[in-house]
KEVEXPA-740154 format. One line per 10 residues: number of its first residue (from 0); their letters; for each residue x, y, z of N, C-alpha, C, O. Coordinates in pm, 1 decimal. Last residue first. Layout:
REM KEVEXPA-740154
NUM> A> X:Y:Z:X:Y:Z:X:Y:Z:X:Y:Z | ...
This chain:
REM KEVEXPA-740154
136> RSPKWECWYQ> -11864.4:-5349.8:-10863.6:-11785.5:-5400.8:-10748.2:-11771.1:-5290.5:-10645.7:-11708.9:-5311.0:-10541.4 | -12172.5:-5414.9:-11027.9:-12059.8:-5327.8:-10996.8:-11991.1:-5380.2:-10870.4:-12051.8:-5444.7:-10784.9 | -12242.6:-5740.7:-11173.9:-12271.7:-5628.3:-11084.7:-12149.1:-5543.4:-11058.5:-12036.1:-5591.6:-11065.5 | -12314.1:-5873.4:-11454.6:-12188.0:-5838.8:-11391.0:-12216.2:-5719.5:-11302.3:-12214.2:-5606.2:-11350.5 | -12499.1:-6137.9:-11579.1:-12507.1:-6013.5:-11504.9:-12373.0:-5990.8:-11436.0:-12323.4:-6079.4:-11366.4 | -12489.0:-6289.4:-11905.8:-12467.3:-6290.1:-11763.9:-12468.6:-6145.7:-11705.2:-12442.4:-6047.9:-11775.2 | -12643.7:-6464.0:-12175.3:-12598.0:-6339.1:-12110.3:-12583.7:-6356.1:-11960.5:-12659.6:-6429.8:-11897.6 | -12598.9:-6637.6:-12481.2:-12644.5:-6638.5:-12342.5:-12580.7:-6517.4:-12277.6:-12474.4:-6472.7:-12320.7 | -12674.1:-6740.7:-12821.5:-12620.9:-6648.8:-12718.0:-12671.5:-6688.1:-12580.0:-12770.3:-6759.9:-12564.3 | -12636.4:-6806.8:-13169.1:-12664.2:-6854.7:-13032.6:-12604.9:-6755.2:-12934.5:-12501.1:-6694.1:-12959.7
126> LEGDRVPEYV> -12774.0:-6796.7:-13490.2:-12693.7:-6725.9:-13389.7:-12734.1:-6782.8:-13256.0:-12852.5:-6805.0:-13230.9 | -12785.5:-6914.1:-13815.9:-12818.8:-6938.9:-13676.7:-12719.9:-6866.2:-13587.9:-12598.6:-6873.2:-13607.7 | -12935.2:-6872.4:-14146.0:-12831.4:-6849.2:-14045.8:-12879.7:-6881.8:-13905.8:-12999.7:-6878.1:-13878.5 | -13080.6:-6878.7:-14390.6:-13049.0:-7001.3:-14319.9:-12933.5:-6982.4:-14220.9:-12844.2:-7066.8:-14213.0 | -13179.1:-6658.9:-14509.5:-13040.1:-6689.8:-14542.5:-12991.2:-6813.5:-14467.0:-12874.0:-6849.9:-14477.3 | -13440.9:-6675.4:-14410.2:-13418.4:-6642.5:-14549.5:-13277.4:-6680.9:-14596.6:-13258.9:-6728.8:-14708.5 | -13445.5:-6737.6:-14134.2:-13484.8:-6836.2:-14230.1:-13452.5:-6802.4:-14375.3:-13438.0:-6893.6:-14456.6 | -13243.9:-6731.6:-13873.6:-13281.5:-6636.5:-13979.2:-13315.0:-6721.5:-14099.6:-13224.0:-6774.1:-14163.6 | -13283.2:-6818.7:-13531.9:-13270.4:-6862.5:-13672.4:-13317.4:-6751.5:-13763.8:-13417.3:-6685.1:-13736.4 | -13119.4:-6838.9:-13226.4:-13203.4:-6753.8:-13312.4:-13176.5:-6793.0:-13458.6:-13061.5:-6799.2:-13502.3
116> AHHGTFGSGP> -13107.1:-6986.6:-12918.2:-13070.9:-7002.8:-13058.3:-13170.4:-6925.3:-13142.6:-13291.5:-6944.6:-13131.0 | -12991.1:-6938.3:-12582.9:-13086.5:-6913.6:-12691.4:-13024.6:-6941.8:-12826.9:-12904.7:-6923.1:-12847.2 | -12972.2:-7035.0:-12248.2:-12906.6:-7044.4:-12379.6:-13014.9:-7028.0:-12488.2:-13117.5:-7096.1:-12485.0 | -13043.8:-6794.9:-11991.1:-13046.2:-6927.1:-12045.3:-12981.3:-6921.9:-12184.4:-12940.9:-6815.3:-12230.8 | -13016.7:-6544.2:-11875.5:-13107.2:-6556.8:-11991.3:-13133.1:-6702.5:-12030.9:-13232.9:-6731.5:-12096.9 | -12827.0:-6551.0:-11682.3:-12963.3:-6526.7:-11639.7:-13062.0:-6541.3:-11752.3:-13182.1:-6550.1:-11726.8 | -12601.2:-6820.3:-11788.3:-12635.8:-6687.3:-11738.3:-12779.9:-6675.1:-11689.0:-12845.5:-6774.6:-11658.3 | -12485.4:-7042.9:-11896.7:-12622.7:-7009.5:-11940.3:-12672.3:-6879.8:-11885.4:-12776.1:-6830.8:-11929.8 | -12228.6:-7079.4:-11803.2:-12256.4:-7115.0:-11942.4:-12399.8:-7090.7:-11988.0:-12433.0:-7114.7:-12104.1 | -12322.0:-7149.8:-11470.3:-12215.5:-7116.4:-11564.7:-12252.1:-7165.2:-11706.2:-12299.9:-7277.2:-11724.6
106> RSGQRQPATY> -12640.0:-7033.9:-11359.3:-12549.8:-7147.6:-11388.6:-12444.2:-7101.4:-11487.0:-12473.1:-7022.8:-11577.2 | -12672.0:-6740.2:-11148.8:-12706.1:-6828.1:-11259.5:-12604.7:-6939.7:-11278.5:-12496.7:-6938.1:-11219.4 | -12667.8:-6516.6:-10988.8:-12701.8:-6646.2:-10932.0:-12737.9:-6747.7:-11037.3:-12825.3:-6831.8:-11016.3 | -12556.7:-6223.5:-10920.6:-12522.9:-6326.6:-11021.1:-12550.0:-6460.5:-10959.3:-12466.9:-6513.8:-10885.8 | -12835.1:-6018.9:-10818.7:-12703.5:-6082.0:-10796.2:-12682.2:-6183.8:-10906.6:-12775.3:-6224.5:-10976.0 | -13060.4:-5919.5:-10919.1:-12995.6:-5842.5:-10814.1:-12858.5:-5898.6:-10776.3:-12778.1:-5832.6:-10710.5 | -13112.8:-5920.6:-11274.2:-13096.9:-5990.0:-11144.8:-13027.3:-5900.2:-11044.6:-12945.6:-5815.6:-11081.0 | -13337.3:-5713.1:-11449.4:-13197.4:-5742.7:-11414.9:-13189.3:-5813.2:-11281.7:-13252.6:-5770.2:-11185.2 | -13596.1:-5866.0:-11608.9:-13563.9:-5774.9:-11499.8:-13425.6:-5813.3:-11456.9:-13397.4:-5930.3:-11430.7 | -13601.6:-5900.5:-11967.2:-13572.8:-5952.9:-11831.6:-13563.8:-5836.9:-11731.9:-13528.2:-5724.7:-11767.9
96> RGQHILVPGD> -13679.7:-6021.0:-12285.5:-13692.3:-5908.6:-12189.7:-13682.7:-5966.9:-12049.4:-13745.8:-6067.5:-12017.0 | -13573.3:-6082.8:-12615.6:-13590.3:-6135.8:-12478.1:-13592.4:-6015.8:-12384.3:-13516.2:-5920.7:-12401.8 | -13663.0:-6121.0:-12946.8:-13645.2:-6025.4:-12834.3:-13667.2:-6100.7:-12704.7:-13766.0:-6172.1:-12687.3 | -13605.0:-6160.6:-13291.6:-13603.2:-6219.5:-13158.6:-13584.0:-6111.3:-13055.2:-13501.2:-6021.6:-13071.3 | -13618.7:-6011.9:-13519.3:-13661.7:-6151.5:-13529.4:-13662.9:-6222.8:-13393.2:-13716.3:-6333.2:-13381.7 | -13662.0:-5704.8:-13668.6:-13652.6:-5770.5:-13539.8:-13703.6:-5912.5:-13551.6:-13818.8:-5933.8:-13589.5 | -13479.5:-5621.4:-13951.2:-13609.1:-5670.2:-13904.9:-13586.8:-5742.5:-13774.4:-13502.8:-5832.1:-13767.2 | -13317.4:-5356.3:-14134.7:-13319.1:-5457.7:-14029.8:-13458.8:-5490.6:-13982.0:-13545.5:-5403.7:-13972.6 | -13385.1:-5329.7:-14498.2:-13358.4:-5277.8:-14361.6:-13364.8:-5388.3:-14258.5:-13410.3:-5499.1:-14286.9 | -13422.1:-5458.3:-14737.7:-13503.3:-5339.3:-14713.5:-13489.6:-5284.1:-14568.5:-13571.2:-5203.6:-14523.5
86> DRDAFTEIRV> -13249.1:-5676.4:-14714.0:-13220.5:-5574.0:-14815.6:-13300.5:-5445.6:-14792.3:-13252.9:-5336.4:-14823.4 | -13192.6:-5739.8:-14358.9:-13252.6:-5766.7:-14489.8:-13223.5:-5652.8:-14585.0:-13178.8:-5545.8:-14543.6 | -13058.5:-5860.3:-14100.3:-13027.7:-5749.7:-14188.5:-13071.9:-5781.3:-14328.1:-12998.7:-5841.9:-14406.3 | -13250.2:-5935.2:-13820.8:-13199.9:-5986.9:-13951.8:-13175.6:-5866.4:-14038.4:-13261.7:-5779.1:-14049.5 | -13169.5:-5879.6:-13478.5:-13230.3:-5833.3:-13605.2:-13169.7:-5909.9:-13720.7:-13051.8:-5945.1:-13718.3 | -13234.6:-5935.4:-13145.5:-13160.8:-5981.3:-13261.8:-13239.0:-5941.5:-13382.9:-13359.4:-5965.3:-13391.3 | -13199.5:-5808.0:-12817.1:-13271.2:-5806.6:-12944.3:-13178.2:-5852.8:-13054.6:-13060.6:-5816.6:-13059.0 | -13271.0:-5799.2:-12487.0:-13177.7:-5859.1:-12580.7:-13250.7:-5869.8:-12712.2:-13355.0:-5935.0:-12719.0 | -13310.0:-5578.2:-12222.0:-13367.7:-5629.4:-12348.0:-13254.5:-5678.4:-12437.7:-13156.0:-5608.2:-12460.7 | -13366.6:-5526.0:-11886.3:-13269.4:-5575.6:-11984.3:-13347.9:-5628.4:-12107.2:-13438.3:-5711.0:-12095.1
76> DDPLGRTRQL> -13413.8:-5279.0:-11648.1:-13479.0:-5356.1:-11753.2:-13373.6:-5397.0:-11855.6:-13299.6:-5312.5:-11906.0 | -13374.1:-5247.1:-11298.3:-13319.1:-5230.9:-11431.5:-13389.9:-5326.4:-11529.5:-13421.0:-5440.4:-11495.1 | -13664.9:-5149.3:-11105.4:-13553.8:-5241.0:-11134.5:-13501.0:-5218.6:-11276.6:-13575.6:-5175.8:-11364.6 | -13715.7:-4797.4:-11034.4:-13760.8:-4925.6:-11088.6:-13641.0:-5016.0:-11104.4:-13528.1:-4968.4:-11115.6 | -13608.3:-4557.3:-10950.2:-13714.9:-4615.4:-10868.1:-13764.6:-4750.3:-10919.0:-13848.1:-4812.6:-10853.4 | -13520.6:-4447.8:-11270.9:-13517.5:-4421.1:-11128.7:-13638.2:-4482.6:-11056.8:-13753.1:-4463.2:-11096.5 | -13418.8:-4686.1:-11496.1:-13519.5:-4586.7:-11466.6:-13526.8:-4570.9:-11317.3:-13537.9:-4669.4:-11244.3 | -13201.0:-4807.0:-11728.4:-13211.1:-4772.4:-11590.3:-13314.2:-4661.7:-11576.1:-13299.9:-4555.3:-11636.3 | -13157.6:-5072.4:-11948.5:-13220.2:-4943.3:-11924.8:-13243.8:-4920.0:-11776.2:-13300.3:-5004.9:-11707.3 | -12962.7:-5214.0:-12150.8:-12974.6:-5217.5:-12005.6:-13026.1:-5083.0:-11966.8:-12948.9:-4988.1:-11952.9
66> VIRFRFFSGI> -12986.1:-5382.7:-12442.4:-13029.1:-5255.4:-12380.7:-13045.9:-5282.1:-12230.5:-13130.7:-5361.0:-12188.8 | -12804.2:-5513.1:-12700.1:-12833.6:-5530.1:-12558.2:-12871.0:-5391.2:-12506.3:-12796.6:-5294.8:-12524.4 | -12839.7:-5649.6:-13020.9:-12843.2:-5530.6:-12934.3:-12880.5:-5569.6:-12793.8:-12973.4:-5646.8:-12770.1 | -12716.1:-5748.7:-13330.0:-12745.5:-5790.7:-13193.3:-12737.1:-5666.0:-13104.6:-12641.9:-5588.4:-13112.0 | -12781.8:-5854.6:-13656.3:-12748.6:-5738.6:-13572.0:-12798.1:-5775.4:-13433.3:-12908.7:-5827.3:-13418.5 | -12681.0:-6079.5:-13921.7:-12744.8:-6047.8:-13791.0:-12694.0:-5915.2:-13734.1:-12581.9:-5871.4:-13759.7 | -12542.3:-6113.8:-14162.3:-12684.5:-6131.8:-14158.9:-12751.4:-6079.5:-14030.1:-12867.9:-6039.6:-14033.1 | -12269.6:-6110.3:-14155.3:-12334.1:-6020.8:-14251.6:-12484.6:-6026.3:-14244.9:-12550.9:-5950.3:-14315.4 | -12157.2:-6107.1:-13813.9:-12154.4:-6160.7:-13949.8:-12219.5:-6061.4:-14044.2:-12223.9:-5941.7:-14015.9 | -12315.5:-5882.0:-13637.8:-12267.1:-6016.3:-13617.6:-12271.5:-6085.9:-13753.2:-12379.4:-6119.9:-13801.7
56> EVPAVSLASA> -12302.4:-5548.2:-13538.4:-12304.4:-5641.0:-13652.7:-12242.9:-5774.1:-13608.1:-12134.8:-5778.4:-13549.6 | -12506.1:-5424.2:-13282.6:-12371.9:-5465.2:-13321.2:-12383.0:-5562.9:-13437.1:-12466.9:-5652.9:-13433.0 | -12737.6:-5144.2:-13265.4:-12706.6:-5287.0:-13275.6:-12563.0:-5310.7:-13322.5:-12505.5:-5227.9:-13393.1 | -12698.5:-4867.7:-13038.2:-12699.5:-4919.2:-13177.6:-12671.7:-5069.4:-13172.5:-12594.7:-5117.2:-13089.2 | -12875.5:-4687.7:-12808.6:-12799.5:-4809.8:-12824.3:-12813.2:-4863.6:-12967.2:-12922.1:-4899.9:-13011.6 | -13051.7:-4482.2:-12771.1:-12908.1:-4447.8:-12776.5:-12821.5:-4568.2:-12801.0:-12700.1:-4552.2:-12813.5 | -13300.4:-4583.3:-12737.0:-13268.8:-4528.7:-12866.0:-13121.6:-4492.2:-12883.0:-13073.4:-4473.7:-12994.7 | -13329.9:-4640.2:-12471.3:-13295.0:-4747.9:-12558.5:-13252.7:-4699.9:-12696.9:-13177.4:-4768.3:-12766.2 | -13199.9:-4419.3:-12229.5:-13289.3:-4438.8:-12343.8:-13239.6:-4551.8:-12433.8:-13121.4:-4557.8:-12467.9 | -13017.9:-4435.4:-12027.0:-13146.6:-4377.3:-11996.0:-13248.3:-4402.4:-12107.1:-13368.7:-4406.4:-12081.8
46> VPTAEITRTE> -12822.8:-4729.6:-11966.3:-12854.1:-4613.4:-12045.7:-12991.8:-4561.8:-12001.3:-13071.6:-4636.6:-11944.9 | -12563.4:-4937.6:-11824.5:-12696.5:-4873.7:-11817.9:-12705.5:-4746.8:-11904.7:-12610.7:-4668.9:-11914.9 | -12374.8:-5126.7:-12068.3:-12384.4:-5057.2:-11940.5:-12520.0:-4983.0:-11938.7:-12583.2:-4968.5:-12043.3 | -12290.3:-5435.0:-12221.3:-12372.5:-5315.8:-12216.6:-12372.9:-5260.2:-12075.0:-12371.6:-5334.1:-11976.5 | -12073.7:-5630.1:-12431.0:-12115.5:-5578.1:-12301.6:-12203.4:-5455.2:-12316.0:-12191.2:-5380.4:-12413.0 | -12007.0:-5931.9:-12593.6:-12060.1:-5794.4:-12608.3:-12112.7:-5749.9:-12473.2:-12187.4:-5822.8:-12408.0 | -11785.4:-6156.0:-12727.9:-11844.2:-6105.2:-12603.6:-11881.2:-5963.1:-12625.8:-11800.1:-5882.1:-12670.6 | -11816.7:-6417.4:-12968.4:-11781.9:-6281.0:-12934.1:-11848.9:-6247.2:-12802.2:-11954.1:-6301.2:-12768.2 | -11708.2:-6702.7:-13137.0:-11779.0:-6649.1:-13018.0:-11727.3:-6510.5:-12988.7:-11606.3:-6488.7:-12984.7 | -11763.2:-6862.9:-13440.2:-11686.3:-6758.9:-13371.0:-11768.7:-6707.1:-13254.8:-11885.5:-6671.8:-13271.5
36> GGYDVHCRVR> -11928.8:-7033.6:-13574.0:-11815.3:-7093.0:-13504.7:-11726.8:-6992.9:-13432.5:-11627.4:-7030.8:-13370.5 | -12140.6:-6875.3:-13665.4:-12043.3:-6926.7:-13758.8:-11916.9:-6983.3:-13695.2:-11810.0:-6981.0:-13756.1 | -12167.1:-6720.6:-13358.8:-12218.8:-6720.0:-13495.7:-12108.9:-6771.8:-13589.5:-11998.1:-6718.2:-13592.1 | -12243.9:-6655.3:-13032.0:-12174.4:-6748.0:-13119.4:-12243.5:-6747.7:-13258.3:-12363.7:-6772.0:-13269.3 | -12195.2:-6437.5:-12768.8:-12268.2:-6457.3:-12891.4:-12182.5:-6545.9:-12985.1:-12066.4:-6515.8:-13013.0 | -12252.7:-6357.5:-12452.2:-12161.7:-6439.8:-12527.4:-12237.2:-6487.8:-12652.2:-12330.4:-6567.6:-12642.9 | -12291.6:-6048.0:-12286.4:-12351.1:-6159.4:-12364.7:-12242.6:-6227.7:-12444.1:-12151.9:-6163.2:-12496.7 | -12321.1:-5885.4:-11985.5:-12220.2:-5942.2:-12079.9:-12284.8:-6060.2:-12152.3:-12326.7:-6158.1:-12090.6 | -12417.7:-5593.8:-11839.8:-12468.4:-5719.1:-11894.4:-12362.9:-5764.9:-11998.2:-12323.3:-5688.5:-12086.2 | -12319.8:-5425.4:-11537.0:-12306.9:-5454.3:-11681.6:-12379.3:-5582.8:-11715.4:-12399.3:-5669.3:-11630.0
26> DTAGAGLPLL> -12299.7:-5153.7:-11305.1:-12348.8:-5283.9:-11343.3:-12337.5:-5300.0:-11496.2:-12344.6:-5203.4:-11572.1 | -11987.9:-4980.6:-11247.3:-12131.5:-4984.0:-11280.7:-12168.8:-5125.7:-11318.2:-12084.7:-5206.7:-11357.1 | -11741.4:-4763.9:-11173.9:-11794.4:-4894.6:-11131.2:-11944.7:-4893.3:-11159.8:-12018.8:-4813.6:-11102.3 | -11665.4:-4504.1:-11234.5:-11660.0:-4603.2:-11339.2:-11710.1:-4740.6:-11297.9:-11720.0:-4828.2:-11383.8 | -11596.6:-4448.0:-10907.0:-11587.2:-4391.1:-11038.3:-11574.3:-4501.1:-11140.6:-11482.1:-4582.5:-11134.0 | -11588.2:-4608.9:-10675.6:-11714.7:-4556.9:-10726.8:-11711.7:-4505.6:-10867.0:-11810.1:-4516.5:-10940.1 | -11318.8:-4682.5:-10653.6:-11424.8:-4783.6:-10637.4:-11556.1:-4735.7:-10695.0:-11628.5:-4813.6:-10757.0 | -11170.4:-4450.0:-10671.8:-11163.3:-4547.9:-10780.4:-11272.2:-4654.2:-10770.2:-11312.8:-4710.0:-10872.2 | -11250.2:-4318.7:-10419.0:-11289.4:-4269.2:-10552.1:-11279.2:-4374.2:-10659.2:-11374.7:-4388.4:-10735.6 | -11133.4:-4405.6:-10185.1:-11263.7:-4460.1:-10223.1:-11305.0:-4421.6:-10364.1:-11389.5:-4489.2:-10422.8
16> LAAAALAALR> -10900.8:-4255.3:-10169.0:-10891.2:-4401.9:-10174.9:-11023.6:-4466.5:-10222.2:-11023.1:-4569.0:-10290.4 | -11001.0:-3998.7:-10146.2:-10927.1:-4036.5:-10267.1:-10912.8:-4187.1:-10280.8:-10912.7:-4240.1:-10391.9 | -11110.8:-4011.0:-9889.8:-11200.4:-3994.7:-10005.0:-11130.4:-4032.3:-10135.7:-11191.8:-4090.5:-10225.1 | -10873.8:-4028.2:-9740.2:-10972.3:-4138.9:-9734.4:-11066.9:-4133.1:-9852.9:-11100.5:-4236.4:-9911.0 | -10758.5:-3781.6:-9802.2:-10690.1:-3903.7:-9840.0:-10788.0:-4021.8:-9840.9:-10785.0:-4104.9:-9931.7 | -10948.3:-3608.3:-9689.0:-10922.8:-3604.9:-9834.2:-10853.6:-3732.1:-9880.7:-10886.2:-3785.0:-9986.9 | -10918.5:-3677.9:-9418.0:-11048.1:-3697.7:-9484.2:-11030.2:-3699.1:-9637.0:-11090.3:-3781.5:-9705.8 | -10654.0:-3598.4:-9376.9:-10690.3:-3738.6:-9358.4:-10822.2:-3769.9:-9428.7:-10836.5:-3874.9:-9491.3 | -10678.0:-3321.5:-9419.7:-10590.6:-3403.1:-9504.9:-10628.2:-3552.3:-9496.5:-10632.9:-3622.0:-9597.9 | -10847.4:-3254.9:-9204.4:-10893.1:-3233.3:-9342.9:-10809.6:-3318.0:-9440.7:-10864.0:-3378.5:-9533.1
6> THEPKPM> -10680.2:-3323.1:-8988.9:-10807.8:-3388.8:-9003.3:-10859.5:-3378.8:-9145.1:-10908.9:-3476.3:-9201.8 | -10469.7:-3140.8:-9026.4:-10444.4:-3283.3:-9040.2:-10573.0:-3365.2:-9057.1:-10575.0:-3464.2:-9130.2 | -10609.2:-2902.2:-8974.3:-10542.6:-2922.5:-9105.0:-10518.2:-3070.3:-9129.4:-10542.4:-3120.5:-9239.2 | -10687.1:-2922.8:-8707.2:-10787.3:-2926.6:-8812.5:-10728.6:-2953.1:-8951.4:-10791.1:-3018.4:-9035.0 | -10474.7:-3153.1:-8526.8:-10498.1:-3020.0:-8581.1:-10603.2:-3030.5:-8690.2:-10610.9:-3132.1:-8759.3 | -10580.4:-3382.4:-8273.2:-10527.5:-3354.0:-8406.2:-10563.0:-3210.4:-8448.5:-10666.6:-3155.7:-8410.5 | -10472.6:-3394.7:-7940.2:-10583.0:-3356.6:-8024.2:-10528.3:-3319.4:-8163.7:-10439.7:-3234.4:-8173.4
């Protein structure tokens, strides 16, 4: 019969082995953004409020924002927003809204969003993107 001290040590060791799997493991959205021949990868993790997510500068004309909003009891909400950076401030020119997929079941190169092209008519710019779901491991 094992001693209580050994049982506690074994339980602590087992918990320590599982800790790296749970700590920091979270669902993510990864978007591949192409502008001016340069492709960037932008990731988002769940947030409670969309207001806490700042847009990322893409070139000098575009701002790109991914919001992965988590609300208890509801499926995750994913919003992909593209803004034009105008002289009088950013203007929303494209928004895609999705329910986060429960698994990665999309085609390579198009993700769960499909391939999008966003045009900014004043400065004649084009931004292209597609996003994929990266579930926690």
